[in-house]
C-alpha positions in Angstrom: -4.4 -15.5 1.4 -1.8 -13.3 1.9 1.6 -14.2 -0.4 4.8 -12.1 -0.5 4.6 -8.9 -2.9 7.7 -10.0 -5.1 7.9 -6.6 -6.8 8.4 -4.5 -3.8 12.0 -6.4 -2.5 12.9 -6.6 -6.4 12.5 -2.9 -7.0 14.7 -2.3 -3.8 17.4 -4.5 -5.0 17.5 -3.3 -8.4 17.8 0.5 -7.3 20.3 -0.7 -4.8 22.1 -2.7 -7.2 22.1 0.3 -10.0 23.8 2.5 -7.3 26.4 0.0 -6.0 27.3 -0.9 -9.9 27.5 2.6 -11.0 29.8 3.6 -7.7 32.4 0.1 -8.4 32.3 0.5 -12.1 33.6 4.1 -11.4 35.8 3.8 -8.5 36.4 -0.3 -7.6 35.9 -1.8 -4.6 37.6 0.9 -2.8 35.2 3.3 -4.1 32.5 1.5 -2.9 33.8 1.3 0.5 33.9 5.6 0.4 30.4 5.2 0.4 30.1 4.1 3.8 30.3 6.3 6.4 28.6 5.3 9.9 28.5 9.0 11.1 26.5 10.1 7.9 24.3 7.0 8.4 23.3 7.9 11.9 22.8 11.2 11.3 19.9 10.5 8.8 18.8 7.7 10.3 18.5 9.2 13.7 17.0 12.5 12.6 14.4 10.8 10.8 13.4 8.5 13.5 13.7 11.6 16.0 11.2 13.8 13.9 8.8 11.1 14.1 8.5 10.6 17.3 7.9 14.3 17.6 5.2 14.0 14.9 3.4 11.0 15.6 2.1 9.5 19.3 3.8 6.1 20.4 1.0 4.0 19.9 0.7 5.2 16.0 5.0 4.7 15.8 4.7 1.2 17.4 2.6 0.1 14.5 5.2 1.4 11.2 6.9 -2.2 11.4 3.4 -3.5 10.9 2.2 -0.9 8.0 5.2 -1.3 6.1 4.9 -5.2 6.4 2.0 -4.5 4.0 4.1 -3.4 1.4 6.0 -6.9 1.0 2.7 -8.6 1.2 0.0 -9.5 -1.3 -3.7 -10.4 -0.7 -5.4 -12.0 -3.7 -9.2 -10.3 -4.4 -10.2 -11.8 -7.7 -12.8 -9.2 -8.5 -14.3 -12.0 -10.9 -14.9 -14.4 -7.9 -16.9 -11.5 -6.0 -19.4 -11.1 -9.1 -19.4 -14.9 -9.6 -20.4 -15.1 -5.4 -23.2 -12.7 -5.7 -24.6 -14.1 -8.7 -24.9 -17.1 -7.1 -26.1 -15.5 -4.1 -28.9 -13.5 -6.0 -30.1 -16.7 -7.5 -30.5 -18.4 -4.4 -32.4 -15.2 -2.8 -34.5 -15.1 -5.6 -35.7 -19.0 -5.2 -35.4 -19.5 -1.5 -35.4 -16.0 0.0 -33.0 -14.0 1.8 -32.9 -15.9 4.6 -31.7 -19.0 2.8 -28.3 -17.4 2.4 -27.3 -17.9 6.0 -26.4 -20.8 5.0 -23.8 -19.5 2.6 -22.0 -17.5 5.1 -19.5 -20.3 6.5 -18.3 -20.0 2.8 -17.4 -16.3 2.8 -14.0 -15.3 4.3 -14.5 -11.6 3.8 -15.5 -9.9 6.7 -16.7 -7.0 5.1 -19.3 -9.2 2.8 -20.2 -11.1 5.5 -21.5 -8.1 7.3 -23.3 -6.6 4.6 -24.6 -9.5 3.3 -26.0 -10.4 7.0 -27.7 -6.5 7.0 -29.7 -7.3 3.8 -30.7 -10.6 5.7 -31.5 -8.6 8.5 -34.1 -6.8 6.3 -32.2 -3.4 6.5 -33.2 -0.6 4.3 -30.6 -0.8 1.3 -30.3 3.5 2.2 -29.5 2.5 5.4 -27.1 -0.7 4.5 -24.9 2.0 1.8 -24.7 4.4 4.7 -23.2 1.6 7.4 -20.7 -0.3 4.6 -19.8 3.5 3.0 -19.3 4.6 6.9 -17.0 1.8 7.2 -14.9 2.2 4.0 -14.3 5.9 5.3 -12.8 4.3 8.5 -10.4 1.8 6.7 -9.7 4.6 4.4 -8.6 7.1 7.1 -7.0 4.4 9.3 -4.7 3.3 6.6 -4.0 7.0 5.3 -2.7 7.3 9.0 -0.1 4.3 9.0 0.6 5.3 5.4 1.4 9.2 6.9 4.6 7.7 8.7 6.4 6.8 5.4 5.4 10.0 3.5 6.8 11.8 6.5 9.9 10.2 6.6 10.1 10.2 3.1 10.1 14.1 3.5 12.3 14.2 6.3 15.4 12.2 5.2 16.5 14.5 2.5 16.0 17.3 4.9 18.3 15.7 7.3 20.7 15.0 4.7 20.9 18.3 4.2 21.4 19.0 7.7 24.4 16.6 8.0 25.9 18.2 4.8 26.1 21.7 6.7 27.5 19.9 9.9 30.0 18.4 7.6 30.6 21.8 5.9 31.1 23.5 8.8 33.7 21.1 11.0 35.6 21.1 7.5 35.8 24.7 7.4 36.8 24.6 11.2 39.7 22.1 10.4 41.2 23.5 7.5 44.8 23.9 9.0 44.5 20.2 9.6 44.6 18.2 5.8 44.2 14.9 7.6 40.6 15.8 8.9 39.4 17.5 5.9 38.7 14.2 3.9 36.4 12.4 6.9 34.3 16.1 7.4 34.3 16.2 3.7 32.4 12.3 3.9 30.3 13.2 6.1 28.9 16.4 4.2 28.6 14.8 0.9 27.3 11.5 1.9 24.6 12.4 4.4 22.9 14.0 1.2 23.2 10.7 -0.5 21.3 8.6 2.5 19.0 11.2 2.5 18.1 11.2 -0.7 18.8 7.2 -1.5 16.2 6.8 1.6 13.5 8.9 0.6 13.4 8.1 -2.9 14.3 4.4 -3.0 12.4 3.4 0.3 10.1 5.6 2.4 8.3 7.5 -0.7 8.2 4.0 -2.8 6.6 2.3 -0.2 4.0 5.2 0.7 3.1 4.8 -2.8 2.7 1.3 -2.7 0.4 1.4 0.6 -1.5 3.9 -1.2 -2.4 1.9 -4.3 -3.3 -1.4 -2.1 -5.7 0.8 -0.2 -7.2 2.3 -3.4 -7.8 -1.3 -4.4 -9.4 -2.7 -1.3 -11.8 0.5 -1.4 -12.7 -0.6 -5.0 -13.4 -3.7 -4.1 -15.4 -3.0 -1.0 -17.5 -0.8 -3.4 -18.2 -3.7 -5.7 -19.7 -5.4 -2.6 -22.0 -2.8 -1.6 -23.1 -2.9 -5.0 -23.4 -6.8 -4.9 -25.2 -6.5 -1.0 -28.1 -3.7 -2.6 -28.9 -6.1 -5.3 -29.4 -8.8 -2.9 -31.4 -7.1 -0.6 -33.5 -5.4 -3.2 -34.1 -9.0 -4.8 -32.5 -8.1 -8.5 -32.6 -10.8 -10.8 -29.2 -12.5 -10.9 -28.6 -11.4 -14.7 -28.7 -8.0 -13.8 -26.8 -8.1 -10.8 -24.0 -9.9 -12.7 -24.2 -6.8 -15.4 -24.3 -4.4 -12.7 -21.2 -5.9 -11.3 -19.7 -6.6 -14.5 -18.5 -3.1 -15.2 -16.0 -3.2 -12.0 -14.3 -6.2 -13.8 -10.9 -5.4 -15.4 -11.6 -3.8 -19.0 -9.4 -7.2 -20.5 -11.3 -9.7 -18.5 -14.8 -8.1 -20.2 -13.6 -8.4 -23.5 -13.0 -11.7 -23.0 -16.0 -12.3 -21.5 -17.7 -10.9 -24.1 -16.0 -12.6 -26.9 -17.2 -15.8 -25.4 -20.7 -14.7 -25.4 -20.5 -13.9 -29.2 -19.0 -17.1 -29.7 -21.8 -19.3 -28.0 -24.1 -17.2 -29.6 -23.1 -17.9 -33.2 
């Protein structure tokens, strides 16, 4: 079940708040209003969008919002629960055979795990199971990388468009030196576009790309755990052996806690 990943919006709000605090504490509300310039915003946002249109096909760009939404969502994936599931399945498979696991599939929500268990039930060789599931992992990794690349490129393009806006503002300023009233607005474009480009890149585009990369890494890690569990099922391994093999994938803190509990029970 997906929940809201509160750290993403909180982090963005903290970054914006620090900028606003720094501006207002130094220049007051009038200083804050001086940092709002619509032409500068349009140059950066329009330029970034234009370069993304050149860089990516329309079909991929349509998914940018859906991909970015993943950075604001958190899907609960408990490795300990997955290990417990495979221990239970291995015990049942040893007692009643692999075919008995078909009744357990309805209790499993993860489609990747279901697919692996079905392959094991069908008697597919372990090497073939690993090959098929790892091919799916590679496809997931490639698909996620394509989606993430839009935010990575936007993070690269935003500062560049900030510099382009700065050059535009400087040219306009130099051409109107004889008109003092136009120097202020042109100087604002020259400086604020760089500010907007750097802010968008370092507070929005690049952090979202990093968050998506972390989520992908964790998802692939969980799928590797599932592969090892499925291979253990297909090979008819003892539930204790399956637990010991999969336990190495559990977080270190959880393993240490479990070891302490085992020592207490033995004592």
